[in-house]
N, C-alpha and C positions, 0 to 999 in steps of 0.2 A: 520383545512376544513379550516380557511385563511388564511393559510403557502399552503397550495395544490391546492388551487386559483390564487394567487401569480406565484406560481412557475409557473403553466400551463398555464397563461396568455402569462409568460414572456416567458417562451418554443417557445408555437405557434407565439410571434412576434417575435421572433428569427428570427421564423424558415420560414417567410410568405417572410422574408426579407431577406435570405437569395435565398430564390426560387425567389424575387425578380429582383435582382442586375443578378444573371446568367440569367433567358431572360433579360433585356434589355442588354447586354454586347457579342458584335458581334465582329467577325474576321471579321482582314482590307479585305476586299472586293479586290478579286482576277483581273487581267486588266481587261479585256475581250476577246483580243487577244493577241499573241507571237508577236511583231515584225517581218514584216517580211522580211525572211533572202533570201537571195540567194543559194540557190543549184548551186553546184560546179561539184558535179559528171555528173548531166544532161547533162548542156554545156560541145562543143566541147572545150577541149586544144587546145594550138599555135599548128598549121605545127608542124608533129617533122620531122625532115634532117633523123633521127633510120629508117630503118624501123622492128626493128624485132617485135614478137610481147606481150601483154601486159605478163607481167608474177605476179610472186605474190612478197612479201617481208616480210615472213617470220611471226617472231609468234612479228615485230612491229609496226609494219602497214599493210592497204592492198594499197598497187601500185595499179592505173590504168591507169598509161599510159607511158613509157618507152621510151622519148625522150632523147638527146642529154647534156651529164651535159655539164655546164659553168664554169667561173672563180670562183665562187663559193662557187664551190664542190655540186651543186643541181642540179639535173637535172631538166629539164622542163618536166609539168603536172600535175595532182592532180593530189593530197599522202592527206589517210586517217589515221591520229591516230586512235592505240587503246585505249576504252574507258576507261578512269579512273571512277572510280566508288570515292563515301567518297558516306558519310550517310544517304543525300538526294536521290544521286545518282549520275547517272552520264553522262559525260561531253564529248565528243569524235569530234576533231576537222579535219574540212580536210584544206587543203589548195589548190591553187592552186602558181606552179612555173613557170614565162616564163623571157626567160634570165634571168638564175639564181638568180631571186630575185625575192621577195613574196608577189603578184599581189590579191591575196585574201586570206578571214579569212571565213570560216562558221564553226560555233560549233553546235550542238545540245546538249541543258538541257533539267533536269526537270523543270517542271515550279507546278509543284504540292506545296502545305502548304504555308512554309516559301519560296521554292523556285524561285515564281512568283512575292513574293514581286522583291527576289535579285536578281536575277540570267538577269532577263531584265535591269538589271542595267550595272549588273557593265561586263558582257561580251560583249557588244559592247568596252569598254573601252577597254576592254584584249583584242579584236579584232584590233582597232589602237592602240594598244601597240606595238601587235608581226607588223602593218604594220613602226610601224615606227624605230622598233630598226631591227628588217630581224632576228630574233629570237629566240628561246626561253627565254631567260631572259628578262625578262616582271616583272614590279610591282603588288604584289595584288593589290585584290581591297578594301580599306578600306569594313570592315561590312561583304565582304566574301569569308573570309579566306578556305574551303573549296575545292569555285567555283574554286578561284583562283590557289588552288596545283591540281587539279585532271586538268586543261585547261595547267598550266605548263606541268602537264605529258603524256598530249595528248599528243598536240602541239609537245613537244620531239618526242615522238614513228614515229610521222607525218614526224619530219625536216627527225631526221634517216632512214626513207627507202627514202626517198628522195634522200639520200648522199648512197645509197646503187650501 
């Protein structure tokens, strides 16, 4: 009888301890809102010298304007890369190119779960690297490997549609 009482008390104490710890542990608070981003699609592109109508860019991405090419081989305008999916969601990059140079970068990215703490920090770093490198050869952000790979894939698709 004494053994069963001790075992019951020990089991109940352990269960209460586990439930108490479980209830006291909460996931980290997600940011209240994602940082404001500039919508490159809604803003008009610089005036184009070509009077061709806008077309499609095929499987690599969507082209929203059709201006002339420059020395870099990139056409001026706004170009959206194909969405690149990773285990945590989809990243899609939009570029604005003026005078053959990347002048602005925007990206849509997942903001749920762990992505809420990783992506708002990683994406601005990747955008800055893109503006500096003027290519898809950007360094991955530590701790955001999947996001970095998806960003580079979508960025390359946007650049490919700008070269077409």
